[in-house]
C-alpha positions in Angstrom: 81.2 21.2 21.1 84.5 21.6 19.2 86.6 24.7 19.4 85.6 25.6 15.8 81.9 25.8 17.0 82.5 27.5 20.3 83.0 31.3 20.1 84.4 31.6 23.6 86.9 28.8 23.0 88.0 30.4 19.8 88.4 33.7 21.4 90.5 32.2 24.3 92.9 30.7 21.8 93.7 34.1 20.4 94.3 36.0 23.7 97.8 37.5 23.9 98.7 36.9 20.3 98.8 40.6 19.4 99.9 43.5 21.6 98.6 47.0 21.0 95.4 49.0 20.9 92.8 49.3 18.1 91.2 52.7 17.9 87.6 52.9 16.6 85.7 56.1 15.5 82.0 55.7 16.4 80.5 58.3 14.1 77.0 58.4 15.5 78.2 57.8 19.1 80.4 60.9 19.2 83.1 58.6 20.7 86.3 56.7 20.2 86.5 53.1 21.4 89.9 51.7 22.4 90.3 47.9 22.2 93.1 45.9 24.0 94.2 43.5 21.2 95.7 41.1 23.8 92.3 40.4 25.3 90.0 41.7 22.4 88.1 43.7 25.0 87.3 47.4 25.3 89.9 49.1 27.5 88.2 52.6 27.5 85.9 54.9 25.6 86.6 58.6 24.8 83.6 60.8 24.4 83.0 64.3 23.3 84.2 64.4 19.7 81.3 65.0 17.4 80.7 62.7 14.5 84.3 61.2 14.2 84.5 59.7 10.8 88.0 58.4 10.8 90.9 57.8 13.2 94.6 57.2 12.4 97.6 56.2 14.6 101.0 57.4 13.6 103.7 55.0 12.4 105.4 55.1 15.8 102.2 54.5 17.6 102.7 57.4 19.9 99.9 59.7 18.6 96.4 59.2 17.2 94.5 61.7 14.9 90.8 61.8 14.4 88.5 64.0 12.3 85.1 65.5 13.2 82.8 65.9 10.2 80.3 68.2 11.9 82.9 70.6 13.4 85.3 70.6 10.5 88.4 69.9 12.6 91.1 67.3 13.3 92.5 66.5 16.7 95.7 64.9 17.8 95.9 62.7 20.9 98.7 61.2 23.0 98.2 57.5 22.6 99.5 56.8 26.1 97.9 59.5 28.2 94.9 60.0 26.0 95.3 63.8 26.3 94.4 66.1 23.4 97.7 67.6 22.3 96.5 69.6 19.4 93.6 70.7 17.1 93.4 72.2 13.6 90.6 73.5 11.4 90.0 71.6 8.2 87.9 72.1 5.1 84.2 71.1 4.9 83.2 67.5 5.8 86.7 66.1 6.6 86.7 62.4 5.9 90.1 60.8 6.5 93.4 61.8 8.0 96.8 60.2 7.4 100.3 61.0 8.6 103.5 60.6 6.6 105.9 57.9 7.7 108.4 60.5 8.9 105.7 62.0 11.2 106.2 65.4 9.7 102.9 66.1 7.9 99.3 65.1 8.1 96.9 65.1 5.2 93.1 65.4 5.6 90.5 64.9 2.8 87.8 67.6 2.7 85.0 65.7 1.1 82.7 68.7 0.3 85.5 71.0 -0.8 87.3 68.7 -3.3 90.6 69.4 -1.5 93.2 68.0 0.9 94.5 70.0 3.9 98.2 69.6 4.6 99.1 70.2 8.3 102.5 70.5 10.1 102.1 67.5 12.5 104.3 69.1 15.1 103.0 72.7 15.2 99.4 71.7 14.2 99.4 74.6 11.7 97.9 74.3 8.2 100.6 74.3 5.5 98.4 74.5 2.4 95.1 73.4 0.8 95.6 71.1 -2.2 92.8 70.9 -4.9 92.1 67.3 -5.9 89.4 65.3 -7.6 85.6 65.2 -6.8 84.6 64.1 -3.3 87.9 63.0 -1.8 87.4 60.3 0.8 90.1 57.8 1.7 93.9 58.4 1.3 97.2 56.8 2.2 100.9 57.6 2.0 103.2 55.5 0.0 105.6 53.4 2.1 108.5 55.7 1.2 106.4 58.8 2.0 106.9 60.4 -1.4 103.3 60.3 -2.5 99.8 60.6 -1.1 97.1 58.7 -3.1 93.6 60.0 -2.7 90.4 58.2 -3.6 87.9 60.6 -5.1 84.6 58.9 -4.2 82.5 61.5 -6.0 84.2 60.7 -9.3 86.3 58.0 -11.0 89.9 58.9 -10.2 92.8 58.7 -7.7 94.7 61.9 -7.1 98.4 61.7 -6.6 100.0 64.3 -4.3 103.8 64.9 -4.2 104.7 65.4 -0.6 107.8 67.4 -1.5 105.7 70.1 -3.2 102.3 69.5 -1.6 100.6 69.6 -5.0 98.6 67.2 -7.1 100.8 65.8 -9.8 98.5 63.3 -11.5 94.9 62.0 -11.6 94.5 58.3 -12.5 91.3 56.9 -13.9 90.3 53.7 -12.0 86.5 53.3 -12.1 83.3 54.4 -10.4 83.4 55.9 -6.9 86.8 54.9 -5.5 86.4 55.0 -1.7 89.9 54.1 -0.3 93.4 53.1 -1.3 95.9 50.6 0.1 99.6 50.2 -0.9 101.3 46.9 -1.3 104.1 46.5 1.3 106.8 47.1 -1.3 105.1 50.2 -2.7 104.9 48.9 -6.2 101.1 48.8 -6.4 98.2 50.7 -5.0 94.7 49.2 -4.7 91.4 51.2 -4.8 88.0 50.0 -3.7 85.5 50.9 -6.3 82.2 51.3 -4.3 80.2 52.0 -7.5 81.4 48.8 -9.3 81.7 46.2 -6.6 85.3 45.8 -7.5 88.9 46.5 -6.5 91.3 48.2 -8.8 95.1 47.6 -9.1 97.4 50.5 -10.1 101.0 50.3 -11.1 102.7 53.1 -9.1 105.7 53.4 -11.5 103.5 54.0 -14.5 100.5 55.4 -12.7 98.2 53.2 -14.8 95.4 50.8 -14.1 96.6 47.2 -14.5 93.6 45.2 -13.4 90.2 44.9 -11.6 88.7 42.1 -9.5 85.1 41.7 -8.5 84.4 41.7 -4.7 81.3 42.0 -2.6 78.6 44.8 -2.7 79.6 48.3 -1.9 83.3 47.9 -1.1 84.6 50.7 1.1 87.8 50.3 3.1 90.8 48.2 2.0 94.1 47.2 3.6 97.1 45.1 2.6 98.7 42.9 5.3 102.2 44.0 6.3 103.6 40.6 5.2 102.2 41.4 1.7 100.2 38.2 1.6 96.6 39.4 1.7 94.5 42.3 0.4 91.3 42.8 2.4 88.2 44.7 1.2 85.2 45.4 3.4 81.9 45.2 1.6 79.5 47.7 3.2 76.6 47.2 0.9 73.8 49.8 1.2 71.7 51.3 4.0 68.7 49.2 2.8 70.8 46.1 2.3 74.0 46.1 4.4 76.9 44.0 3.2 78.2 41.4 5.7 81.5 40.3 4.3 85.2 41.0 3.8 86.8 39.8 0.6 90.2 38.3 1.1 92.4 38.5 -2.0 95.9 37.0 -2.6 98.3 39.8 -3.3 100.3 37.4 -5.6 97.3 36.4 -7.8 95.0 39.4 -7.3 92.1 36.8 -6.9 89.6 36.4 -4.1 90.6 33.4 -1.9 87.7 33.7 0.6 84.8 35.8 1.5 84.3 36.0 5.3 81.1 37.0 7.1 82.2 39.6 9.6 79.0 41.5 10.4 76.4 43.9 9.0 77.7 47.0 7.3 81.4 45.9 7.1 83.3 49.1 6.7 86.7 49.9 8.2 89.7 47.5 8.1 93.1 47.5 9.8 95.7 44.7 10.3 98.2 44.5 13.1 101.9 44.7 12.2 102.5 41.0 12.7 99.8 40.2 10.1 98.0 37.9 12.5 94.7 39.7 13.1 92.5 42.0 11.0 89.9 44.2 12.7 86.8 45.2 10.8 84.1 47.8 11.9 80.5 46.7 11.3 78.6 49.9 11.0 75.1 48.4 11.1 75.9 46.1 14.0 78.0 48.4 16.2 80.7 45.8 16.5 84.3 45.2 15.6 85.1 41.7 14.2 88.5 40.1 14.8 89.6 38.1 11.8 92.4 35.5 12.2 94.5 35.7 9.1 95.8 32.2 9.5 92.5 30.4 9.5 90.6 33.2 7.8 87.9 32.9 10.4 86.3 35.5 12.8 87.5 34.7 16.3 85.8 37.5 18.2 83.1 40.3 17.8 83.5 43.2 20.2 80.6 45.6 20.9 81.6 49.3 20.5 79.8 52.6 20.0 77.1 53.7 17.6 78.0 53.3 13.9 81.7 52.4 14.1 83.5 53.8 11.0 87.2 54.4 10.8 89.7 52.1 12.6 93.4 52.1 13.3 96.1 50.2 15.2 98.5 51.7 17.7 101.4 49.7 19.2 100.7 51.4 22.6 99.1 49.2 25.2 96.8 50.9 27.8 95.5 49.9 31.2 91.7 49.7 31.3 90.1 52.9 32.4 86.7 54.3 32.9 85.0 56.4 30.2 86.9 59.7 29.6 85.5 62.9 28.1 87.9 64.6 25.7 88.9 68.2 26.6 87.7 70.0 23.5 86.6 73.6 23.0 83.1 74.4 21.9 83.0 74.3 18.1 80.2 75.7 16.0 81.4 74.3 12.6 79.0 73.2 9.9 76.3 70.5 10.4 77.0 68.3 7.4 77.5 64.6 7.9 79.4 62.0 6.0 77.5 59.3 4.1 80.3 57.0 3.2 
């Protein structure tokens, strides 16, 4: 059997190529799975956070944030000790959280409230609530930290937040049900997955205008640009009745699909390591994370995680394997709504 046909041999060739930890939010497992990227094996599991929809490491890798949809809160963890270092209330049905490159402010989309909560990342105190478009879901900061672009999955627009004033300064029409955004490495363009059109949109940041669309797979949700600005990845989740199984790989230069890779049932979350060697994709219907080699554009490992893995993020911190750890969280009553996207 050749290496190409032997999953164990393929996985062995990719050991030690990437250093860090991939964090996975298991929405129906009330847990966070941590994967050692050097071995592509689970290093530990953190339990006790109800319905975590999304997780996000800070730019320095030192902290990780996660949101709980059923308790309407966000938590901050130390990426090395795994201790909970802060908690903050959000709006209803928090979906995604991001932190500005200067580590000063976090922004959390409140899916049911059509708003974004801005939080002081040091004091964990809310700064303000920002009205945005319908059903805000994914969001990301521009590389220079000046803007937050928000995908309003309940409508057809991206909201643009000015981080200097913490206010919405524009809404950009892009298409049906935008789920998440991704900036090009140089910050010139932002891409939005259009889950209602099976397409990806391209927006010129300088003019805040739609400049193109490309067809991808069914029900695209998460999207991510490789740090080397070579590839744009789009995870095609499909539907509950017919889960999608692929990630569309587009060339940033041509904005065309170069390959469609089968990663697993219900492909959803996407993150790429800083060296642009491996991408990591959550498969919500398979309870796995696929490791995609960005040189061969082939899956080199599939890692079992918790129930319904959703959001995913990369931290540069490397951890020693530990036993399952229960997070030290207070009892929260919250609301009982759940996320569907």
